[in-house]
N, C-alpha and C positions, 0 to 999 in steps of 0.2 A: 170365385174360388179363393180360399184363404191361402196366404203365403205360409210355406213351411220350409225351413232351412235343413237340407240334408247334407251330411258330410261325405266327401269322397276320400276314401282311405286306400293306402297301399295294401297289397295282399299281406295278410298276417303270417301265412305259412311260408317260411323261408329257411333253407338249410343253414345250419350253423356256420358262421364265417363268411357267408355270401353277402355282398354289398349290392345295393341298388342305387341307380342314379336316374333322375328324371330326364329323359331324353328330349321329349317335346310335348307340349300341349297341342291337341288337335282342334281345340276351340279357344276363343278369346272371351274374356269376361263380357257379359252382355249378350252373348250369342245363345240361341236356343239349343237345347240338347234333348235327345230322346233316350228313354230307358234302354239300357244294354248297348247303346251306341259307343264305339270306341272313343275315348276322351283323352287318354294320356298314354304315351309310350314310355315304359320303364326299361332301362337297360341294366341287366345284372352282369356279373363277370362271366355268365354262361349263356344267357339268352336274352332276347328282347321280347317283352310281353306287353300286352295292351291292358289298360284298366278301363272298364266300361262304366258309363254313367249308371248309378244305381236307380235313378228315377228320371222322369221327364221334367223339364223346366227350363230355367235359364242359368247359365254359369254365372254365379253371383260373385265369387271370390276365388282368387288363386293365392295359395299360401306357400307353394314351393315353385321356384323358378327352374328353368332348364339348366341342366348340368349340376344341380344341387343333389347332395346325398340324401337318400330316403331310407328311413327305418321301417321295419315291418309294422304294419298297422297304423302308420303315421297319417294324420289328416293332411291331404294335399290341396284341398279346395272345398268349396261349398256350392250347392245348387239350390236356387229358390224355385219351389214347385209352382207357385202361382203368379210369378212375375211376368211382365211383358218384356219381350226382347228389346234390348237397347238399340236405338238407331244411331249409327255413326253420324257425327256432325259433318255437314258438307264442307269440303275443303275450299279454302279461299282460292280465287283464281290465280293469285300470285303468291309465291312463297315469301314468308316474312324475312326481313333482313337478318343477317347473322346475329346481331345483338339481341333481337327479339327472340330468336330461337334459343340462344344461350340462356336467356332469362327464364324461358319456359322449361328448360331441361331439368332444373333442380327439382321441380315437382314431379316431372314425368319419368325421370331416370330409373327409379326402382322398378316400376311396373314394366317399362319398356325393355329394360335390360333382362328382365325375367321371362320375356315372351318373344324371343328372337326365333324366327323360322330358319331352317337351314339355308335358304336362299339369301335371306337378309344377313345372316351371320357371315356367309361367304363374301357378300358384297362389302360389308364393313371391313373385313380383313383385307380384301383386295385394294380398298381405298385408304387403308390405314386409319380408319375412324373408330373411336370408342363409342359404344351405345349411349353413354351419357352426353355425347355431343349432339345427338340427334333427337329432335322432338317428334314423338310418335303421334300420328294422326289416325291410326287404325282404331278398331273397337278396343276400349279399355286402355287406350294409350299405347297400343302395340305399334312398333316400328314397322313400316311397310317398305317395299322396294322403292316406291316413289319418294319416300322420306329420305332414304339414303342417297338417291340420285340428286334430290334437291339440295341436301346438305353439301354434297361434293361440288355441285354447280356453284354454290355460294361461297366456295373457298374456305370451308372450315379446315383448320390445320389438322394434319394427321396426328393421331394420338401418340404420345411419347412411348417409345418401345425400348426394351433393354438393348444394349449394344449388340450388333450383329456379330455372330461368330466369324472370325477371320477365315476366309476361303482363298485358295490359290487363285491368282489372276485368271480371268477368263472362264471360270467355272461357275455356272448358275446353280442355285439351290431351290428345289421345290419342297415346301414344307407341307406335311400331311399331319393334321391334328390327330392325336391318339383318341380312340374311342374308349369308353369305360371298360369294354371287354378287353381291349389290348392292354390298357394300363393294369388291370387286375391280373391278367395272365402274367405280365412281366413281374408284378409284385410277388405273385405266388411262386414263380420260378426262383427268384432270388431268395425268398423266405425258405422254400423247401430245400434248395441246394446248399445255402450258406448258414442257415439258422436253425432248421428244424431236424432234418434227418441226414445222417451220414450215408451217402449213396455208394453202393458197390454194384458193379455190373459183371455178369458172366456171359459168355458167348458160346453158343452151340451151333453146329451145322445140322440141318434137318433134311432128310431125304423124303421127297414127296411123290415117289413113283407110285406107291400103293394108293395114295389119296387121289392122284390124277386119274388113275385107272377106275377107281370107284366113282369119281365125279363124271367121267365119260359115260359110264353105264347108267347113271341115275339123273343126269342133268335134264334130259328131255322129259322123263316122267314128272320130275319136280316142276318143270316149266309148264307142263299141261295142267298142273294144279295151281298155277299162278305163283310159284315160289322159285326165285332165282337161287341156284345152288352155287354160292361163292366159296372161295377158299377160306374166307373169314369164319364161316360156319364150322369148318373142320378145326380151325385153330382154337375156337372157343370150346368145342367139345374136348379137345386134347388138353387145354388148360384147365378145364373143370376136373378132368381125371387127375391132373397133377396136383390140384388143390386138395382133392380127396386124400392124396398121399402125403402132402405137405400143407396142412391146414393153416400154418402160420402165414402163408402167402396171402391168405384172405383174412387179414386182421388189422388192428391198429395198435399203436404204442400209446400207453398212458403212463404217467409216473408211478402209478400204484400197481398196475398189472398189464399183461398182454391181453387184449380183448379180441378173441377170435370170433368172427362172424359165423353164424349158423346158416346163413343164406348167402349164396353167391349172386350178388347184383353186379353184373359184368358191364363195365363201361367200354364202349366201342369208340375209339378215337376217330373223329370224322371232320373233314374240312367243310366248314359252313361259311355262309357269307360274312358272318361277324368274326370268323377266326376258328381255331381248332376247338371243338367241343367234344364231349364224351357222353352221348346219350346212353341210358342204362337199360340193359336187358335184364329184367328182374327174375329172380328165381331160376338162374341158368342151370342149376344142378338138377332141376326137375324136367328139363326139356330134352327131346330127342333131336336128331340132326335136322329134320324138316322143320320142327318148331323153332329151332335156333335160327335157321336160314330165313324163315318168315319174319321172325322178330327183328333180325338185323336189317332186313330190307325195309321194313316199316320205319325203323328209327333213322336209318341213313337217308331215306327219301325226305322225311320231315326235316332233318337237319339241313340238307342241301336246298330245300325250298324255303328255309327260314321259318318253319312252322313248329319248332319245338316249344313245348310248354314247360314251365318250371319243374313239374313232376317228372318230365322225361330225363332230366339231368341230375336229379336229386338222389342221394343215397347209394352211390356206387361204392363197392367194397374192393374191387379189383379192376384193372383197366388194361386194355390192349391197344397199342398203336401199330397199325399195319402200314408203316411208312414205306414199305416196298412198292406200294401201288404207284408211287410217284418216282420210282427209280432208285431209291436209297438202298444200299447194301447193308449198312450197319449204322445205327444211330445210338450213341451212348455218351453220357447217361441220359436216359429219358427221365424227365422230372416227375417225381411222385405226386399224385393228387393228395390234397389234405385228407387225413383220416384213413389213408391206405398205406400198406406196407410194401407193395410190389407193383411193378408195371411191366408188362410183356411187350417186347418190340419184335416185329417180324419184317425182315428185309425182302428185297426183290428176288423173285423166283428166276433162276438161271439154269441153263444146262451146263454142267461142269463135269470134267473128267474126275472119276472117283475110283478108288481101289475097292473092288467088291469081292467078298469071300464066297467061293463056291466049293463047299466041302473042304478039301485040303488045298485047293488051288486058289490063287488070287488072279483077278483079271481087272484091267482098266476098262471101265464102261462110261458112257455118257449118261448122266443121271440128272433129273430135275431136283435142284437143291436150293436151299436158302439159309441165311443166317438168322438165328433167333437170339434175342437177348432178354435177360431178366435183370432189371434194376431193382434193388431191394433197399429197405431201411435196415442198415446193418445192426441196429439195436434189436431188431426183431428176429433176424435170421443170420446164421453164419454161412460161410461159403459152402459147407458140406450140405446143408439143407437146401440152399439155393440150387446147387448142382443136382441134387436129387429131384427137385421140381423139374429141371430142364431135361433130365434123363427120361422121366416119365412122359413129359411132353413130346420129346423127340421119338421115343419108342412107340407111343400111341399113334403118331402120324406115320412113322416108318412101317408099321405093321398093321395099317388100317384094315379092318375086316368086317365092318358093319354091313 
């Protein structure tokens, strides 16, 4: 069979402003690969995705190392379709002296440093070694766990490190490296709050008596159809009604004009293994309560199981953070997502004493209530329009009648 070189490329479709980082290679150069077999893990600021091998063959070349930034459509490596798998050279029974290992490092360092597995990376950090100090004996010069152990046993000096931050006596520090997702979340928070959009937040209290009564009547029928009826579904429906009244909430600011989206792609803030993500319920304005509940359940399960695809988090126009599920009463300001003008926050549901009007009389009753916030880009909306949004949202929930 004749050799053919096939390029391995990063996904070309990527939301504007989203960055990718090569998390790890699942194969080393010289190893056989099968078509459609996961070959690379890419980490974006939203999800981790796998890049599959486009053809069967042998991984011939790696062009991007772990933790390097990756552009959409960039060539990451190459596969030789007709090549024989490379056999790793047998290891010598005794590790070479430190001088010999150091001499071999110069040639092996670039490839070895670019192919560190999570276990090897952790062991290097624990022993204070730099990858350039260790000669890799794995396929394609990859550093193995045994290589790190051997280097430490032969007394290689720890890599030079920046001066440690002064800590109070007797207090130990455990360092946890930032993931690409966490770094990007932090950068977006700073960018959104300090450099992009002037944030303003209003706070309303919402009575959920009618919603809870409706949910009690319909939860079992929904469950029999395989649909969990959560409060989030009601919040989405009420927010869509508020967007119909105040369409600026579903828009983005540009220097030339206010761009109002004609579709409500509703982001659902969800705690996932890699951090907070907002999978998108598309076309929320066309859905009824049951379809909304079904869509939310599907997205949340994918997020919590780490199975979100790039298209699941792309193209949101408005977002909700139901932070009350973890006990928070009010969170403000919630940071706006890029390309969005508003984000809704819903706090913890509590039974509270409330003054309730009955005709001409007033009574104090115990009612299920929560705080809701709307954080806005103040360039897009003023306080009057933001308050109108929240009035519609609160009234829709307080008088629920579907």
